N, C-alpha and C positions, 0 to 999 in steps of 0.2 A: 548984625544982620546975616553975616556969613555963616554963623553957627546955628541959625534957626533951622534950616533944612536938616542938618545933622541931628539936632535935638528932636525934631519931629519924627525922624526915622527911629531914633532910639526909643522914643515913647511908644511908637507903634509896635516895635519889636517886644518891648516889655509888656504891652497889653496883650499881644498874641501869646506870649509865654504864660501870662496869667490865665488866659482862656484855656490854653492847653492843660495847665495844671488843674484848673477847675473842672474841665471835662473828665480828666483822669480820676479825680478824687471825689467830686460832688455831684456829678450828673446822674440824677435819679428822677426823671419826670413823673414816675408813677407814685412817688411818695407824697403824702399830704404836706402842704406848706412849701412846695417846691418853688423857688424863686431864682431863676437863672439870670445872668447878666443880660442886659437889653439886647445885645447883638445876638446871643444864642436864642433868646426868646423870638426874635424876628426870624432866624433861620428855622427854628422849630415850627413856627406858624406857616411859613412857606412850604415846608416839607409836609405839614398836615394837609394843606390844600391840595398839593400834588397827589398825595396818597388817596385822599377822598375822591378826587376826580377820577383817578384810575379805578378805584373801587366801584364808583357809580357806573362807569362804562362797562365794567364786568357784570354788574348787576343787571343793567339794561340788556346786555347780550343774553344773559341767562333768562330773563323774563321773556324776551322776544322768542327764544327757542321754545319755551314752555307754551307761549301763545300759538306758535306754528304747530306744535304737536297737538295742542288742544283742538285747533281747527281741523287737523287731520282726523282726529277721533270723531268729531262732529260730522265730517264729510262721510266717514265710513258708516255712520249710523243712518243718515238721511240722504246721502248723495248717490251719484251714479258714476261708473267708471269714465274717465276722460284720458285722452292721450296728449302728452306734452311734446311740443316740437320746438327746436331751437335752430334758427337759420345758420347754415354754415357757408352760404354763398349768397350772392345777390339774386339768385334764381330759385323759384319753387321752394319756399320755406316749409311747405307741408309735404315734401317728399318723404317716403318711408325711411330713408337714411338719416333724416333729421329728427326722428322720434327718439327721445331719450328716456321717457318715463311714462308709466301708466299709473294713475292715482285716482281715488274717489274725489269728487268735487261737487259743489253746489253753487249756483249762481242766482242772485236775487237782486231786486230793486226795492229800495226802502229799508227801514230798520227792522221791521217785524214780519217780513214775508207777507205783507198785507196788500200788495197790488201787483198786477202783471206789467209786462213791458208795454211801452207806448211807441207810436210811430217815430217820434223824434228823440228817443231816449236810448242812446247806444251805451251809456255808462252803467255797469253792473258792479256789485260787490261779490268777490269770490271767496268761498269757504273751502280751503284745502290746505294741505301741509305745505306752506310756502318756504320751508327750509330748503327745498330742492329746486325751486324755480327762481326766476329773476325777471325784471322788466324786459319786455320784448319777446318773451316766450309766447307761443300760441298754445291754446288748449282747445281740443276738439272733443265734443261730447254729442253723440248721436249725429244729428244734422246741423248742429249749431257750432260756431267757432268764435272764440274770443282771443284777444291778445292782452297780456298783462301790461297795464300802463304804469303802475307804480306799486311798490311794496314798502310803504313807510313803516318805520319802527313803531310798534305798539298801536297801529291803526289798521283798519281793514284793507284788504288787497283790492285795488281798483282795476277793473277789467273793462275792455271795450269790445262789444259784440260787432262782428264784421258782417257785411251783407254783399260785398262785391269783391271781385278779384281784379287787381289793377296791374298794369305794366307802365313803366315810366321811360321816356326817351328824351334825349336832348338834341335839338337840331344843331348841325355843324355846317359851317360855311367852308369855302375853298381856302386852302393855305397859300396858293400862288397869288402874286400881285398882278395887276394889269387886267386885261379882258378875260372874263371867265364865263362859263356856261351859266344857265339859269340857276339861281341859288335860293329860290323860294322853298317853302316847306315841302320836302319830298321824302318819301319813306326810305329811299336809299341813302339819304344823308342823316338819318336819325341814329344816334348812338344809344344803345340800351343802357339804362341805369339799374332798374329793378324789373324783374319779370315775375308775373303771377303771384303778386303779394296780396293776401287777403287784407281788406281795409274796410272801415266804415265810410260809406259814401251816401250822404243824405242831402236832399235839396234844401237850399238856403232861401232863395227867392228868385223871381224871374229877372231877366237881364234888361227889361224895359220893352215897351211896345214899339213896333215899327212906326215910322213917320206916316205911312199911308193910312194906317188905322182901318184896314179892311176887315170884314167879318171873318175871313178865312186866315187871317194872319196868325202866325205862331211866334212865340218868343223863345230864345235860347235860355237854357237853365244855368243856374249857379249852384254849385255843390260845396259842402264842407266835407273834407276828407281827413280822417284820422288814421294813422298807421304808425307802427313802431319805427324807431330810427335803426339804421344798420350802419355799422362802422365802415368808414371809407366812402360812403355815398352821401352827398349833399344835394338836396333838391333846391331849386330856385325858380323864380318867376320866369316864365317862358318855356319851361319844360312841358312836354306833351304827355297826356295820360290817355290810355285806352282801357276800357273795362270789358268784362266778359259778356256784356250786352252789345258790344261793338260801338258804343258811344265814345266820342273823342272830346277831350277837353284840354285846356291850357292852364297851367298854374298862374294865377294872378298874384298870389301872395303865399309865402312859405315861412311858417314859424316853427322853429325847433325848440320845444319846451322840455321840461323835465318828464313829461308824460309821453313824449314822442313828437311826431310831425303833426301839425295842424295846417291844412292847406285850404286856401280859397281857390276854387277851380271854376272856370267859365267854359261852357260848352261851345264847341266850334262846329260849323257846318262843313261836311266833307262830301 
């Protein structure tokens, strides 16, 4: 029993020597009738899968580049010039200093350019050379503005048309313990998160009727807000929103998705 480990080691060394000699004298996978030892066959098979996976990734990158260039050619033929903006800070992403590109672009709804936009349809497909853009960029064409929600490989570019300009704030309470001054929602205690960000803000449903049920009663609105994510800024329930129509809302739910932020917002009376 004591000699068994030594015998196993000797056998392994002899087998490795055999494989080395075989590799040096008989390894020719391109020849007909090639039959390697089982261990070398397994190694060759693994190497083949690794090689093909890398080759396929290179092929997909090449195909994606051709698709992007083809979309750029189509946009030059039927599109109009658009300016591309990339936010460099949490304020004013459409400032002139954030413009990095001017390119032809076409935006459409549907597969065959067969229908116009609708009231509740902020999602569009963009046709432009997407090799120069990335999700989160804004595209401004005439009086319309979109942000890029996603650029999946081998698929159309998904864009969101914006209709409002929003600013986001977070209420902050006092740091001191004990008796403090009034700590309700006050403008001087709001910390700015994002300022003047174009976003899609569409009505979802009413917030419910007042209990009095009078003819002159009005209800507060609920909105669905879509906007791109910005690194370093996390929105959450309770954050305050103000739009360019001076309406005020509070985030009821904040979902960060692969397409950006999707917010459920409730209007508040001020």
